[in-house]
VEXBA-53000 format. One record per residue (C-alpha): x negated, y negated, z; residue number from 1. Coordinates in nm, 4 decimals, m for minus. Example, Ala and Ser with C-alpha at 12.3 -4.5 7.8 and 13.67 -1.06 7.14 Angstrom:
REM VEXBA-53000
m1.2300,0.4500,0.7800,1 $
m1.3670,0.1060,0.7140,2 $
REM end
This chain:
REM VEXBA-53000
m2.2028,1.3680,1.5056,1 $
m1.8815,1.4685,1.3348,2 $
m1.6034,1.2140,1.3353,3 $
m1.2650,1.1806,1.1752,4 $
m1.2240,0.8783,0.9539,5 $
m0.8889,0.7307,0.8698,6 $
m0.7396,0.7476,0.5220,7 $
m0.5599,0.4625,0.3478,8 $
m0.3414,0.5474,0.0465,9 $
m0.2108,0.2687,m0.1780,10 $
0.0735,0.3581,m0.4163,11 $
0.2029,0.1241,m0.6833,12 $
0.1781,m0.0132,m1.0350,13 $
m0.0862,m0.2274,m1.2087,14 $
m0.0914,m0.4778,m0.9233,15 $
m0.2141,m0.1935,m0.7021,16 $
m0.4407,m0.0473,m0.9705,17 $
m0.6000,m0.3889,m1.0235,18 $
m0.6205,m0.4252,m0.6467,19 $
m0.9650,m0.2653,m0.6715,20 $
m1.0882,m0.5500,m0.8917,21 $
m1.3838,m0.7280,m0.7356,22 $
m1.3610,m1.0033,m0.9988,23 $
m1.0374,m1.1238,m0.8378,24 $
m1.1048,m1.0231,m0.4749,25 $
m0.8562,m0.7378,m0.5119,26 $
m0.6400,m0.6709,m0.2077,27 $
m0.7186,m0.2959,m0.2190,28 $
m1.0896,m0.3723,m0.2458,29 $
m1.0506,m0.5945,0.0603,30 $
m0.8840,m0.3040,0.2427,31 $
m1.1784,m0.0813,0.1483,32 $
m1.4167,m0.3417,0.2871,33 $
m1.2039,m0.3815,0.6015,34 $
m1.2058,m0.0041,0.6645,35 $
m1.5678,0.0471,0.5579,36 $
m1.7096,0.3287,0.7759,37 $
m1.3745,0.3603,0.9527,38 $
m1.1709,0.5058,0.6688,39 $
m1.1531,0.5972,0.3021,40 $
m0.9202,0.4074,0.0696,41 $
m0.7538,0.6025,m0.2130,42 $
m0.5938,0.3904,m0.4850,43 $
m0.2971,0.5435,m0.6645,44 $
m0.1908,0.2411,m0.8668,45 $
m0.0584,0.3210,m1.2160,46 $
m0.0442,0.0378,m1.4654,47 $
0.2963,m0.0029,m1.6297,48 $
0.4748,0.2410,m1.3974,49 $
0.8083,0.1784,m1.2322,50 $
0.9674,0.3471,m0.9305,51 $
1.1344,0.6120,m1.1491,52 $
0.8051,0.7335,m1.2916,53 $
0.6257,0.7253,m0.9548,54 $
0.9071,0.9342,m0.8061,55 $
0.9019,1.1834,m1.0941,56 $
0.5236,1.2171,m1.0796,57 $
0.4942,1.2111,m0.7013,58 $
0.3610,1.5658,m0.6570,59 $
0.0769,1.5095,m0.9032,60 $
0.0089,1.1664,m0.7548,61 $
m0.0421,1.3209,m0.4110,62 $
m0.3017,1.5731,m0.5254,63 $
m0.6690,1.5034,m0.4761,64 $
m0.9480,1.6093,m0.7088,65 $
m1.1980,1.7683,m0.4762,66 $
m1.2067,2.1229,m0.6042,67 $
m0.8991,2.2696,m0.4396,68 $
m0.5239,2.2349,m0.4443,69 $
m0.5055,2.0105,m0.1406,70 $
m0.3094,1.6906,m0.1082,71 $
m0.4489,1.3456,m0.0403,72 $
m0.3193,1.3080,0.3129,73 $
m0.4622,1.6429,0.4230,74 $
m0.8029,1.5876,0.2642,75 $
m1.0940,1.6038,0.5076,76 $
m0.8598,1.6954,0.7903,77 $
m0.6837,1.3641,0.8255,78 $
m0.5171,1.3830,1.1632,79 $
m0.4203,1.2188,1.4877,80 $
m0.2050,0.9590,1.3138,81 $
m0.5115,0.8193,1.1349,82 $
m0.3618,0.7383,0.7990,83 $
m0.1897,0.4409,0.6381,84 $
0.0249,0.4313,0.3228,85 $
0.1284,0.1199,0.1309,86 $
0.4106,0.1309,m0.1253,87 $
0.4153,m0.1628,m0.3652,88 $
0.6554,m0.1332,m0.6597,89 $
0.9008,m0.3609,m0.8365,90 $
0.7060,m0.5780,m1.0795,91 $
0.8027,m0.3461,m1.3662,92 $
1.1346,m0.2287,m1.2229,93 $
1.2539,m0.5897,m1.2224,94 $
1.1909,m0.6291,m1.5952,95 $
1.5123,m0.6822,m1.7892,96 $
1.3768,m0.4430,m2.0540,97 $
1.5856,m0.1453,m1.9462,98 $
1.5740,0.0160,m2.2896,99 $
1.7915,0.0295,m2.5977,100 $
1.8580,0.2528,m2.8958,101 $
1.7803,0.5655,m2.7015,102 $
1.4432,0.4343,m2.5852,103 $
1.3579,0.3952,m2.2180,104 $
1.2189,0.0583,m2.1100,105 $
1.0129,m0.0381,m1.8077,106 $
1.3035,m0.1961,m1.6262,107 $
1.5149,m0.0102,m1.3716,108 $
1.8531,m0.1332,m1.2519,109 $
1.8653,m0.2461,m0.8906,110 $
2.0777,0.0405,m0.7576,111 $
1.8448,0.2995,m0.9106,112 $
1.5432,0.1110,m0.7800,113 $
1.6816,0.1376,m0.4271,114 $
1.7441,0.5111,m0.4704,115 $
1.3972,0.5636,m0.6130,116 $
1.2204,0.3773,m0.3319,117 $
1.4150,0.5763,m0.0738,118 $
1.3345,0.8950,m0.2662,119 $
0.9624,0.8147,m0.2660,120 $
0.9757,0.7421,0.1061,121 $
1.1566,1.0716,0.1688,122 $
0.8868,1.2575,m0.0227,123 $
0.6146,1.0735,0.1685,124 $
0.7715,1.1651,0.5010,125 $
0.8119,1.5275,0.3913,126 $
0.4505,1.5345,0.2779,127 $
0.3281,1.3917,0.6064,128 $
0.5309,1.6433,0.8075,129 $
0.4367,1.9414,0.5906,130 $
0.0671,1.8634,0.6155,131 $
0.0899,1.8570,0.9963,132 $
m0.0976,1.5308,1.0068,133 $
0.0540,1.4664,1.3451,134 $
0.1616,1.7144,1.6089,135 $
0.5374,1.7350,1.5975,136 $
0.7672,1.4981,1.4140,137 $
0.6451,1.1402,1.4700,138 $
0.8808,0.8704,1.5895,139 $
0.7593,0.6528,1.3017,140 $
0.5272,0.6795,1.0076,141 $
0.2271,0.4660,0.9167,142 $
0.3865,0.3255,0.6028,143 $
0.4041,m0.0370,0.4873,144 $
0.6377,m0.1604,0.2145,145 $
0.5373,m0.4612,0.0037,146 $
0.7934,m0.6717,m0.1806,147 $
0.7388,m0.7494,m0.5486,148 $
0.6122,m1.1052,m0.5773,149 $
0.7039,m1.4083,m0.7879,150 $
0.6326,m1.4251,m1.1595,151 $
0.6045,m1.6845,m1.4334,152 $
0.8950,m1.6433,m1.6775,153 $
0.7206,m1.8648,m1.9338,154 $
0.4440,m1.6056,m1.9644,155 $
0.6534,m1.2910,m1.9091,156 $
0.9822,m1.3347,m2.0931,157 $
1.1280,m1.0089,m1.9596,158 $
1.0830,m1.1139,m1.5960,159 $
1.2210,m1.3938,m1.3808,160 $
1.2122,m1.4931,m1.0153,161 $
1.5916,m1.4777,m1.0050,162 $
1.5789,m1.1077,m1.0926,163 $
1.2632,m1.0134,m0.9027,164 $
1.3943,m1.1747,m0.5833,165 $
1.6815,m0.9220,m0.5777,166 $
1.4326,m0.6355,m0.5836,167 $
1.2324,m0.8021,m0.3070,168 $
1.5525,m0.8289,m0.1021,169 $
1.6137,m0.4570,m0.1556,170 $
1.2703,m0.3788,m0.0097,171 $
1.3479,m0.5900,0.2970,172 $
1.6764,m0.4045,0.3454,173 $
1.5185,m0.0617,0.3014,174 $
1.2445,m0.1499,0.5487,175 $
1.4977,m0.2723,0.8035,176 $
1.7202,0.0343,0.7680,177 $
1.4328,0.2810,0.7949,178 $
1.2242,0.1000,1.0557,179 $
0.9345,0.0499,0.8140,180 $
0.7434,m0.2803,0.8302,181 $
0.7499,m0.4991,0.5210,182 $
0.4891,m0.7347,0.3793,183 $
0.7092,m1.0118,0.2406,184 $
0.5299,m1.2016,m0.0354,185 $
0.8091,m1.4608,m0.0457,186 $
0.7852,m1.5623,0.3196,187 $
0.5428,m1.7614,0.5330,188 $
0.6888,m1.6445,0.8643,189 $
0.3813,m1.4284,0.9292,190 $
0.1573,m1.7355,0.9277,191 $
0.0223,m1.6629,0.5796,192 $
0.1614,m1.8818,0.2988,193 $
0.4045,m1.7198,0.0568,194 $
0.2786,m1.6452,m0.2917,195 $
0.3464,m1.8976,m0.5663,196 $
0.2633,m1.9336,m0.9340,197 $
m0.0791,m2.0724,m0.8454,198 $
m0.1681,m1.7292,m0.7045,199 $
m0.1184,m1.5539,m1.0387,200 $
m0.3928,m1.4822,m1.2902,201 $
m0.1645,m1.4287,m1.5892,202 $
0.1817,m1.5040,m1.4585,203 $
0.2270,m1.1610,m1.2973,204 $
m0.0990,m1.0149,m1.1628,205 $
m0.2853,m1.1817,m0.8778,206 $
m0.5895,m1.4027,m0.8899,207 $
m0.8351,m1.4235,m0.5986,208 $
m0.6035,m1.6503,m0.4003,209 $
m0.3045,m1.4200,m0.4429,210 $
m0.5007,m1.1082,m0.3557,211 $
m0.6375,m1.2778,m0.0443,212 $
m0.2862,m1.3637,0.0726,213 $
m0.1665,m1.0055,0.0221,214 $
m0.4610,m0.8698,0.2205,215 $
m0.4098,m1.1229,0.5009,216 $
m0.0406,m1.0369,0.5207,217 $
m0.1307,m0.6686,0.5413,218 $
m0.3695,m0.7415,0.8262,219 $
m0.0907,m0.9179,1.0169,220 $
0.1375,m0.6135,0.9827,221 $
m0.1347,m0.3618,1.0702,222 $
m0.2279,m0.5518,1.3855,223 $
0.1346,m0.5954,1.4934,224 $
0.2767,m0.2551,1.3984,225 $
m0.0171,m0.0114,1.3887,226 $
m0.2737,m0.1356,1.6427,227 $
m0.4364,0.2088,1.6536,228 $
m0.5459,0.1429,1.2936,229 $
m0.7324,m0.1843,1.3537,230 $
m1.0917,m0.1331,1.2292,231 $
m1.2423,m0.4140,1.4348,232 $
m1.4551,m0.4526,1.7453,233 $
m1.3042,m0.5138,2.0874,234 $
m1.4039,m0.7950,2.3224,235 $
m1.7114,m0.5948,2.4286,236 $
m1.8310,m0.5587,2.0698,237 $
m1.7408,m0.1910,2.0493,238 $
m1.5321,m0.0468,1.7620,239 $
m1.1622,m0.0018,1.8367,240 $
m1.1384,0.2921,1.5934,241 $
m1.3570,0.5980,1.5611,242 $
m1.6120,0.5409,1.2883,243 $
m1.8202,0.7729,1.0743,244 $
m2.1379,0.8502,1.2648,245 $
m2.2036,0.7333,1.6186,246 $
m2.2396,0.3671,1.7105,247 $
m2.6000,0.2419,1.6772,248 $
m2.6275,0.2189,2.0560,249 $
m2.6071,0.6003,2.0699,250 $
m2.9465,0.6149,1.9005,251 $
m3.0974,0.3120,2.0750,252 $
m3.0313,0.4592,2.4208,253 $
m3.1744,0.8042,2.3533,254 $
m3.4943,0.9115,2.5260,255 $
m3.8017,0.9040,2.3030,256 $
REM end
């Protein structure tokens, strides 16, 4: 009866941390529901963090707390390409509060942001290879980048769409150069409407409508780019991914 569930790891700032909120139909909570019985979702969203601090704390971020020194992606023997990582940073990096008077602010200049995102991706790839999650070096990794979304400058004086859009563009460029799919919150080309101010709870974080759009856009990318990670039934009503415990028909067809 043993089976190997998938593992979904979400890395980001408060928008990822709050993604587990059921009050606002959090996009991470929706992922957990989507992968229920097919995979475990581990949320590593850190409120207030920028790409610099995620990069600096990456090794601690990747540890799990299950009584040994293991790392998240090797926990419970994750294997056979059955993992998915989302990287969603930029809401704080794009703040124009870059610090003054010897104090460090939340904001990170665009060129450093690009270096940091690439550095985090390098560490992710190294972690995946070192944990032998797949046999041999994979041709691509199960990683999805998410662009920072729009914001309401009237509610967040240190942020503006004009600035955030440059950081979103950087994510698109990094994804294109590294062959990593991107969930673009500014585009409707995937068939899901782009995010707008009506999707924000407080001018920055998502309400139920915004979270639903993010989840739907993730589904589009998963189905197009990582079909082996679709936790749905096929046309015969049988699961397309291995699930925890055998299908109910295993028990129904046993001899009494």
